[in-house]
C-alpha positions in Angstrom: 0.0 0.0 0.0 1.4 3.4 -0.9 2.6 5.4 2.1 0.4 8.4 1.4 -2.7 6.1 1.5 -1.5 4.6 4.7 -1.1 8.0 6.3 -4.6 9.0 5.1 -6.2 5.8 6.4 -4.5 6.2 9.8 -5.6 9.8 10.2 -9.1 8.9 9.1 -9.3 6.0 11.6 -8.4 8.3 14.5 -10.8 11.0 13.3 -13.6 8.5 13.3 -12.5 7.1 16.7 -12.5 10.5 18.5 -15.6 11.7 16.6 -17.4 8.5 17.5 -16.4 8.8 21.1 -18.0 12.3 21.3 -21.1 11.0 19.5 -21.5 8.1 22.0 -21.4 10.5 25.0 -23.8 13.0 23.5 -26.3 10.9 21.6 -26.1 7.2 22.6 -25.4 7.1 26.3 -28.4 9.4 27.3 -30.6 6.8 25.5 -28.9 4.0 27.5 -29.6 5.9 30.7 -33.3 6.1 29.9 -33.4 2.4 29.1 -31.8 1.7 32.5 -34.7 3.5 34.1 -32.4 5.6 36.2 -30.3 2.7 37.5 -26.9 4.2 37.4 -25.0 1.0 38.0 -26.8 -0.9 35.3 -26.3 2.1 32.9 -22.5 2.1 33.5 -22.2 -1.6 33.1 -24.0 -1.4 29.7 -21.9 1.5 28.6 -18.7 -0.2 29.5 -19.7 -3.3 27.4 -20.7 -1.1 24.5 -17.5 0.9 24.5 -15.4 -2.3 24.6 -17.2 -3.5 21.5 -16.6 -0.2 19.9 -12.8 -0.6 20.5 -13.1 -4.0 18.8 -14.7 -2.4 15.8 -11.9 0.2 15.6 -9.2 -2.5 15.8 -10.8 -4.7 13.2 -11.3 -1.7 10.9 -7.5 -0.9 11.1 -6.7 -4.5 10.5 -9.1 -4.7 7.5 -7.4 -1.5 6.2 -4.0 -3.2 6.3 -2.7 -0.8 9.0 -2.2 -3.2 11.9 -2.4 -6.9 12.8 -2.0 -9.1 15.8 -0.5 -12.6 16.3 -2.7 -13.5 19.3 -5.2 -12.1 21.8 -5.0 -12.3 25.6 -6.9 -15.2 27.2 -7.0 -15.4 30.9 -7.5 -18.7 32.9 -11.2 -19.5 33.4 -10.9 -19.0 37.1 -10.3 -15.3 36.7 -13.3 -14.6 34.5 -15.9 -12.5 36.3 -13.5 -11.9 39.2 -11.5 -8.8 40.2 -7.8 -8.7 39.4 -5.1 -6.1 38.6 -3.5 -6.3 35.2 -0.2 -4.6 34.4 1.7 -4.4 31.1 4.3 -2.4 29.3 3.0 0.3 27.1 4.8 0.6 23.7 2.0 2.2 21.7 -1.0 4.5 21.8 -3.6 1.7 21.2 -2.4 -1.0 23.6 -5.2 -0.6 26.1 -7.9 -1.1 23.3 -6.8 -4.7 22.8 -7.3 -5.4 26.5 -10.5 -3.6 27.1 -12.0 -5.3 24.0 -10.7 -8.7 24.6 -11.2 -9.1 28.4 -14.9 -8.8 29.4 -15.5 -6.4 32.3 -12.0 -5.1 32.4 -11.7 -1.4 33.3 -8.8 1.0 33.3 -7.5 4.3 34.7 -7.9 7.4 32.6 -6.4 10.8 32.9 -8.3 13.1 35.2 -8.3 15.9 32.5 -10.0 13.5 30.0 -12.5 12.2 32.5 -13.7 15.6 33.5 -13.4 17.2 30.0 -16.4 18.5 28.1 -15.3 16.6 25.0 -14.6 13.0 26.2 -15.9 13.2 29.7 -19.5 12.3 28.8 -18.5 8.9 27.4 -15.8 8.2 30.1 -18.1 9.0 33.0 -20.7 6.7 31.6 -18.4 3.7 32.0 -16.8 2.0 35.0 -13.4 3.5 34.1 -11.6 5.1 37.0 -10.3 8.7 36.9 -6.6 9.1 37.8 -5.7 11.6 40.5 -5.9 15.3 39.6 -3.4 17.9 40.7 -5.0 18.5 44.1 -5.3 14.8 44.9 -1.7 14.2 43.9 -0.7 16.9 46.3 -2.7 15.2 49.1 -1.1 11.9 48.3 -3.0 8.5 48.2 -6.4 9.8 47.4 -6.5 8.4 43.9 -5.0 5.1 45.1 -7.8 4.7 47.6 -10.4 5.3 44.9 -8.8 2.5 42.8 -8.6 0.1 45.8 -12.3 0.7 46.4 -13.0 0.1 42.7 -11.3 -3.3 42.7 -12.8 -4.3 46.1 -16.2 -3.6 44.4 -15.5 -6.5 42.1 -14.0 -4.7 39.0 -10.8 -6.0 37.3 -8.5 -3.0 36.7 -5.7 -2.4 34.2 -2.8 -0.1 34.9 0.3 0.7 33.0 2.9 0.9 35.8 5.1 3.2 33.6 2.4 5.8 33.7 2.8 6.7 30.1 4.1 5.1 26.9 7.5 3.4 27.0 10.4 5.1 25.4 11.6 3.6 22.1 14.7 2.2 23.6 13.9 1.6 27.2 11.2 1.1 29.8 10.4 3.8 32.3 10.5 3.2 36.0 7.6 1.1 37.2 5.4 3.0 39.7 4.3 1.0 42.8 0.6 1.9 42.7 -0.7 -1.1 40.7 1.2 -3.5 42.9 0.0 -1.8 46.0 -3.6 -2.1 44.9 -3.2 -5.8 44.1 -1.7 -6.4 47.6 -4.3 -4.4 49.5 -7.2 -6.1 47.7 -5.5 -9.5 47.7 -6.4 -10.1 44.1 -4.3 -11.8 41.4 -1.7 -9.7 39.7 -1.9 -10.5 36.0 1.3 -9.5 34.0 1.4 -9.2 30.2 4.3 -8.3 27.9 3.4 -6.5 24.7 5.7 -6.5 21.6 5.2 -4.7 18.3 7.4 -5.5 15.4 7.4 -2.0 13.9 7.6 1.6 15.3 4.0 2.7 15.0 2.1 5.0 17.4 5.0 5.0 19.8 6.1 7.7 22.1 7.6 10.5 20.0 6.4 9.0 16.7 3.6 11.1 15.2 0.7 9.0 13.7 1.6 10.2 10.2 5.0 8.5 10.5 3.7 5.1 9.5 5.8 2.1 8.8 6.2 0.6 5.3 4.0 -2.3 6.2 1.4 -3.1 8.9 2.6 -3.3 12.5 1.9 -6.5 14.3 1.2 -6.8 18.1 1.8 -9.9 20.2 0.9 -10.5 23.8 2.7 -12.8 26.2 0.8 -13.8 29.4 3.4 -14.1 32.2 3.1 -16.0 35.5 0.2 -14.7 37.5 1.1 -13.7 41.0 -1.2 -14.8 43.8 -0.9 -11.8 46.1 -2.6 -13.6 49.0 0.2 -16.1 49.3 3.2 -14.2 47.8 5.3 -12.8 50.7 6.7 -9.9 48.7 5.7 -6.4 49.4 4.3 -4.1 46.7 7.7 -2.4 46.3 9.4 -5.8 45.9 6.7 -6.9 43.3 7.3 -3.7 41.4 11.1 -4.1 41.5 11.0 -7.8 40.3 8.5 -7.0 37.6 10.7 -4.1 36.4 13.7 -6.5 36.1 11.7 -9.2 34.3 10.2 -6.7 31.8 13.5 -5.0 31.1 15.0 -8.3 30.2 12.2 -9.1 27.8 12.2 -5.5 26.5 15.9 -5.8 25.6 15.3 -9.1 23.8 12.4 -7.5 21.9 14.4 -4.4 20.8 17.3 -6.7 19.7 15.0 -8.8 17.6 13.3 -5.7 16.1 16.7 -4.2 15.1 17.8 -7.5 13.7 14.7 -7.8 11.6 15.2 -4.2 10.4 18.8 -4.8 9.3 17.7 -8.1 7.5 15.1 -6.1 5.6 17.3 -3.1 4.9 20.9 -4.3 4.7 23.5 -1.5 4.6 25.3 -1.2 1.3 28.8 -2.7 1.4 31.6 -0.2 1.7 35.2 -0.6 0.4 37.4 0.4 -2.4 35.8 0.8 -5.8 36.6 -1.8 -8.4 39.1 -0.6 -10.9 
C-alpha cells in the first residue's frame, strides 16, 4: 500500500475514533440511561460493554485497512473470568489498552483526570466503569487516587494499569510505579502480567501518527506468570522491582529482535574500495 494512502487511512481512523467517542457520550449514552430506568450501576455496566465492543470495531477496521495486525489475543485462565484482578503491562503504543478492554470482558482502566472531566470526552468516560486518575489537588494530598482504585477493585471490578504511567520510550522502559502492585496487595487479588511486543515503530512515544511504517505493524501479547498476592510474601515495592527487572530483560530481547529484523530487511550497502 502506498505510504500516502497509509497515512490518510491512519488519520481517518483516529478522526472517526474521536468523533465516534463524542457521539456516544452526547447521543447514545443518554438513551442508554433512559433504558436503564435511572439505575446508574446498570447504565454504567451497559456503557462499559458497549465501549469495549466499539474498541473491537476500531481495531478490526484498522486490521481490515491493512494498518495493523496481531498474532494473538489475551486469554485469561477460566478461574479469573468474572473476578477482580489487577492487570499490568508495558506500554509501547497508543492503542495497547484497546486490545485489553475489548478482549477481556469487564476489564476497566485508569484514565487521565483531565480527560475524565473534560467536556469533549468526559461524557463517554463518566458513563463507564473507568476510573479517573488523581488530579493535581489529589496528587498533592497523596494517596487519594490510590484509595479510589482500591475501592473500585474491592467492588469487584478488574482493573488495568500501565505501571510506567505513560508510553514506554523507544529504547527503554520507564521506571515502574508502585501503585498497581499496592492495589493488588491491598485487595488480595491476582496480579496479571502481560508483555506487549510490536514489530514496527507505529504510534509509539515521540512517533507522530503520520510516520507510519512501510508495512502493517503486528502486536503480540505474552501472558506471564500470574502472581497470587494472597500467598506471595513480597511487598508491593518488591513486586514492582521484580516486575521491572523481568520486563526490562524481555524488552531488551524484543528491541534486539526488532533491530535484527530491520537490518535483515534493509541491509546497509557494502563499503570498500571501488573496483578498478
